[in-house]
C-alpha positions as CSV (number, residue, x, y, z in Angstrom):
1,M,0.0,0.2,-0.1
2,R,2.8,2.3,1.1
3,R,4.4,1.9,-2.5
4,L,0.9,2.6,-4.3
5,F,0.9,6.0,-2.5
6,R,4.5,6.6,-3.9
7,I,3.9,6.0,-7.4
8,L,0.4,8.0,-7.2
9,F,2.4,10.7,-5.3
10,F,5.4,10.6,-7.8
11,L,2.3,10.8,-10.7
12,I,0.4,14.1,-9.5
13,V,3.9,15.6,-8.5
14,V,5.2,14.7,-12.6
15,G,1.6,15.7,-13.8
16,A,1.8,19.1,-11.8
17,G,4.9,19.6,-12.6
18,A,4.0,19.3,-16.9
19,F,0.8,21.4,-16.1
20,W,2.9,24.0,-14.9
21,V,5.3,24.0,-17.7
22,L,3.4,23.2,-20.6
23,S,0.7,26.2,-19.4
24,R,3.1,29.0,-18.9
25,P,2.2,32.2,-20.6
26,E,4.8,33.0,-23.6
27,T,5.3,36.2,-24.7
28,L,7.5,37.6,-27.3
29,P,11.3,38.3,-27.4
30,T,12.1,41.2,-25.4
31,D,14.0,42.8,-28.7
32,A,10.7,42.1,-30.7
33,M,9.8,45.9,-31.1
34,A,13.7,47.0,-31.4
35,G,14.0,49.3,-34.3
36,L,10.5,49.9,-35.1
37,T,9.1,54.0,-35.5
38,A,5.4,54.5,-35.0
39,D,3.3,56.5,-37.1
40,P,-0.1,57.2,-35.7
41,G,-1.7,58.1,-39.0
42,H,-1.5,54.5,-39.8
43,G,-2.4,53.4,-36.3
44,E,-5.6,55.2,-36.5
45,T,-6.6,52.9,-39.4
46,V,-5.4,50.1,-37.4
47,F,-7.9,50.8,-34.4
48,W,-10.9,51.1,-36.6
49,A,-10.2,48.0,-38.8
50,G,-9.4,46.3,-35.6
51,G,-12.4,47.2,-33.9
52,C,-10.9,49.0,-30.9
53,A,-13.9,51.1,-30.3
54,S,-16.8,48.3,-30.8
55,C,-15.6,46.6,-27.4
56,H,-13.5,49.2,-25.5
57,A,-16.1,52.5,-25.8
58,A,-18.5,52.9,-22.9
59,P,-22.2,51.3,-23.7
60,G,-23.8,53.6,-25.8
61,A,-21.1,55.7,-26.9
62,Q,-21.8,57.9,-30.2
63,G,-19.5,59.9,-32.3
64,D,-16.3,61.3,-30.5
65,D,-17.0,59.6,-27.3
66,R,-16.6,56.3,-29.2
67,L,-12.8,57.2,-28.9
68,V,-13.0,57.2,-25.1
69,L,-12.1,53.7,-24.6
70,A,-13.2,53.8,-20.5
71,G,-14.5,50.0,-21.0
72,G,-17.7,48.3,-19.3
73,Y,-19.0,46.2,-22.7
74,R,-20.6,42.7,-21.7
75,I,-19.7,40.0,-23.3
76,E,-22.1,37.1,-22.6
77,S,-20.8,33.7,-23.3
78,P,-21.2,29.8,-22.5
79,F,-18.5,30.9,-20.2
80,G,-19.8,33.8,-18.6
81,T,-19.8,37.4,-18.7
82,F,-16.6,39.0,-19.6
83,V,-16.0,43.0,-18.9
84,A,-14.1,44.5,-21.6
85,P,-11.8,46.6,-19.6
86,N,-10.5,50.4,-19.8
87,I,-8.3,50.7,-22.7
88,S,-7.4,54.2,-22.5
89,P,-4.2,56.5,-22.1
90,S,-4.5,56.5,-18.3
91,E,-3.4,54.8,-15.0
92,A,-6.9,53.3,-14.7
93,G,-6.3,52.2,-18.6
94,I,-3.3,51.2,-21.1
95,G,-0.9,54.3,-20.2
96,N,1.8,53.1,-18.9
97,W,2.2,49.8,-21.4
98,S,4.9,49.8,-23.7
99,A,4.3,49.0,-26.9
100,E,5.5,45.5,-26.1
101,D,2.8,45.3,-23.8
102,L,0.4,45.7,-25.9
103,A,2.0,43.6,-28.5
104,N,2.3,40.2,-25.9
105,A,-1.6,41.2,-25.1
106,L,-2.8,41.3,-28.7
107,I,-0.4,38.6,-30.1
108,R,0.3,36.2,-27.3
109,G,-2.7,37.1,-25.2
110,V,-0.6,37.9,-22.0
111,S,-0.8,40.7,-19.7
112,P,2.2,42.6,-18.4
113,G,2.0,41.0,-15.4
114,G,2.6,38.0,-17.0
115,E,-1.2,36.7,-17.0
116,H,-2.9,34.9,-19.5
117,Y,-6.0,37.1,-20.8
118,Y,-9.1,35.3,-21.9
119,P,-9.8,35.0,-25.3
120,A,-12.7,37.8,-25.0
121,L,-9.9,39.4,-26.2
122,P,-9.7,37.8,-29.7
123,Y,-5.7,37.1,-29.7
124,T,-6.3,33.7,-31.6
125,T,-6.9,36.6,-34.6
126,Y,-4.5,39.0,-33.6
127,A,-2.2,36.8,-33.6
128,H,-1.8,37.2,-37.3
129,M,-0.9,40.7,-36.3
130,T,2.4,42.6,-37.7
131,L,4.3,44.3,-34.9
132,Q,4.9,47.1,-37.2
133,D,0.9,48.0,-36.6
134,V,0.8,47.2,-32.8
135,A,3.3,49.9,-32.6
136,D,1.6,52.3,-34.4
137,L,-2.0,51.1,-33.2
138,K,-0.4,52.2,-29.9
139,A,1.4,55.4,-30.4
140,F,-2.4,56.5,-32.2
141,M,-4.3,55.4,-28.7
142,D,-1.7,57.1,-27.0
143,T,-3.7,60.6,-28.7
144,L,-6.8,59.8,-27.7
145,P,-8.8,61.1,-24.5
146,A,-8.0,59.8,-21.2
147,S,-10.7,57.6,-18.9
148,D,-10.0,56.8,-14.9
149,T,-13.0,54.3,-15.2
150,A,-12.3,51.5,-12.9
151,N,-12.0,47.9,-14.6
152,Q,-15.1,45.9,-13.5
153,P,-14.5,41.9,-13.0
154,H,-15.6,39.6,-15.5
155,E,-18.5,36.9,-14.0
156,L,-16.9,33.7,-14.4
157,S,-17.5,30.3,-12.4
158,F,-15.0,27.4,-11.5
159,P,-13.4,26.4,-13.1
160,F,-13.0,28.9,-15.8
161,T,-11.7,31.1,-12.8
162,V,-8.2,29.4,-13.0
163,R,-6.6,31.1,-15.9
164,R,-3.5,29.3,-15.9
165,G,-5.6,26.7,-17.8
166,L,-5.8,28.5,-20.5
167,G,-2.1,27.6,-21.3
168,L,-3.2,24.7,-22.7
169,W,-6.4,26.2,-25.0
170,K,-3.9,28.0,-26.2
171,R,-1.8,25.5,-27.6
172,L,-4.4,24.0,-29.4
173,Y,-5.8,27.4,-31.0
174,L,-3.8,30.3,-30.4
175,T,-2.0,29.8,-34.4
176,E,-0.3,31.9,-37.3
177,D,-1.8,29.9,-39.4
178,W,-3.8,31.4,-42.2
179,V,-7.6,29.7,-43.1
180,L,-7.3,31.2,-46.6
181,P,-4.1,31.1,-49.4
182,A,-3.3,34.3,-50.4
183,Q,-4.0,34.2,-54.5
184,T,-4.0,38.0,-55.2
185,P,-2.4,41.2,-53.8
186,E,-6.0,42.0,-52.7
187,I,-7.0,38.7,-51.3
188,E,-3.8,38.9,-49.6
189,R,-4.7,42.6,-48.4
190,G,-8.4,41.0,-47.0
191,R,-6.9,38.0,-45.7
192,Y,-5.7,40.9,-43.2
193,L,-8.1,42.7,-42.8
194,V,-10.9,39.7,-42.3
195,E,-8.6,37.0,-40.1
196,A,-6.3,39.4,-38.4
197,L,-7.4,42.5,-37.8
198,G,-11.5,42.6,-38.4
199,H,-11.6,39.4,-36.1
200,C,-14.7,38.6,-38.7
201,A,-14.9,35.1,-37.6
202,E,-14.9,35.6,-33.7
203,C,-18.5,35.6,-34.5
204,H,-19.3,34.6,-37.9
205,T,-17.7,30.7,-37.6
206,P,-18.9,28.2,-35.0
207,R,-17.4,26.7,-32.3
208,N,-16.5,23.5,-30.3
209,Q,-17.0,22.7,-27.2
210,F,-14.3,24.3,-26.2
211,G,-14.7,27.5,-27.4
212,G,-12.6,27.1,-30.2
213,L,-13.3,28.2,-33.5
214,D,-14.1,25.1,-36.1
215,K,-12.1,26.8,-38.8
216,T,-13.9,23.9,-41.3
217,R,-17.1,26.1,-41.4
218,W,-15.4,29.5,-41.9
219,L,-17.3,32.1,-41.8
220,Q,-20.6,30.1,-41.7
221,G,-22.8,31.6,-39.3
222,A,-23.0,30.5,-35.6
223,P,-25.3,30.6,-32.8
224,N,-25.1,33.9,-31.0
225,P,-23.0,33.6,-27.8
226,S,-25.4,35.0,-25.4
227,G,-28.0,32.5,-26.3
228,K,-30.1,34.9,-28.0
229,G,-30.8,34.1,-32.0
230,Q,-28.4,33.3,-34.8
231,I,-25.5,35.3,-36.6
232,P,-25.4,34.6,-40.1
233,G,-23.4,33.4,-42.3
234,I,-21.3,35.8,-45.2
235,A,-19.6,32.9,-46.9
236,P,-20.7,32.1,-50.1
237,G,-24.0,30.1,-49.9
238,K,-25.1,31.9,-46.7
239,L,-24.2,35.2,-48.3
240,D,-25.4,36.1,-52.2
241,W,-24.5,39.6,-52.4
242,T,-21.8,40.7,-55.1
243,A,-18.4,41.8,-54.0
244,E,-19.8,45.3,-54.8
245,D,-22.9,44.6,-52.9
246,I,-20.5,44.2,-49.5
247,A,-18.2,46.8,-50.1
248,Y,-21.0,49.2,-50.1
249,Y,-22.6,47.8,-47.0
250,L,-19.7,48.0,-44.9
251,E,-19.5,51.4,-45.9
252,S,-22.7,53.0,-45.9
253,G,-24.7,50.1,-43.9
254,F,-27.2,49.5,-46.2
255,T,-28.1,46.3,-48.1
256,P,-29.1,45.4,-51.4
257,D,-32.5,45.2,-49.9
258,F,-32.4,48.7,-48.6
259,D,-32.5,47.6,-45.0
260,S,-29.7,48.6,-42.9
261,A,-27.0,47.5,-40.5
262,G,-28.4,47.3,-36.8
263,G,-27.4,46.0,-33.5
264,E,-23.6,45.0,-33.2
265,M,-23.1,45.0,-36.9
266,A,-24.2,49.1,-36.7
267,D,-20.8,49.5,-34.8
268,V,-18.9,47.3,-37.3
269,V,-19.8,49.4,-40.3
270,S,-18.8,52.7,-38.3
271,N,-16.1,51.3,-38.2
272,M,-15.4,50.1,-41.3
273,A,-16.5,53.7,-42.9
274,H,-13.1,55.0,-41.7
275,L,-11.2,52.3,-44.5
276,T,-10.2,53.6,-47.5
277,P,-12.8,52.2,-50.7
278,E,-9.7,49.8,-51.3
279,D,-9.4,48.4,-48.2
280,R,-13.4,47.3,-48.0
281,A,-13.1,46.0,-51.5
282,A,-10.2,43.8,-50.4
283,I,-12.5,42.7,-47.5
284,A,-15.1,41.9,-50.3
285,I,-12.5,39.9,-52.5
286,Y,-11.3,38.0,-49.4
287,I,-15.3,37.4,-48.7
288,K,-16.5,36.2,-51.7
289,A,-12.9,33.9,-52.4
290,V,-13.8,31.9,-48.8
291,P,-15.2,28.5,-49.4
292,E,-18.4,27.9,-50.4
293,A,-20.8,26.5,-47.6
294,K,-21.9,22.9,-48.2
């Protein structure tokens, strides 16, 4: 019996050690941002393409108030409710962060304090961002109004309160693989805007039981994480619009049937309207190139 307990204790120690090693937060190299010169003008394009205001502006904010990134937006999910934090350039937000801190958050999902972020921050998508875009984004965000609004805690229950387990989840779902090949320069640009910055798949692609995106059904629609209704598919076979229809919708919010964007899509259109016509066209060309839904 004593020998059995020793073996059991040994297995527990080995298992705990393996979990600790495999789940550790992994950050970028310390010199990853060295030599980059930030351009806040381009950072504004990254800001709107990345949809930062949609989650981090105060709920209901309109106009210039969308640039006050005080947080508070509630993200409902099967795992609990996540509350978007203050990311304005203040002590309550990310005013003390470096560009490297922002890069680790967006690309690796790791906080400046070395903790895993929950994937309510869509770092599995932002992992495709270039470091130059992160540097430019940080430079632009530093020009925005500061807010002293305190962050609100997420509303989660055990075991989802244990952040360390996200290290194992990341090993499954945090990859730098692209979904669609870059067949043309337009598709390559559209791919970057959709798969990296725009994180369109976070809403329009279904997930498995662990919360990972089912990339075999890319952009084919998904249940609303809040449990209310269905998010429509935008892949060919689900959406029969032309590329011109899609580009115009992203600019104006008007559908080919003379309807208009509502709900969260209204915020998306507000973001996309800041992009160039060429970028909106690239997004549309990318969407039309996605494999047709069966």
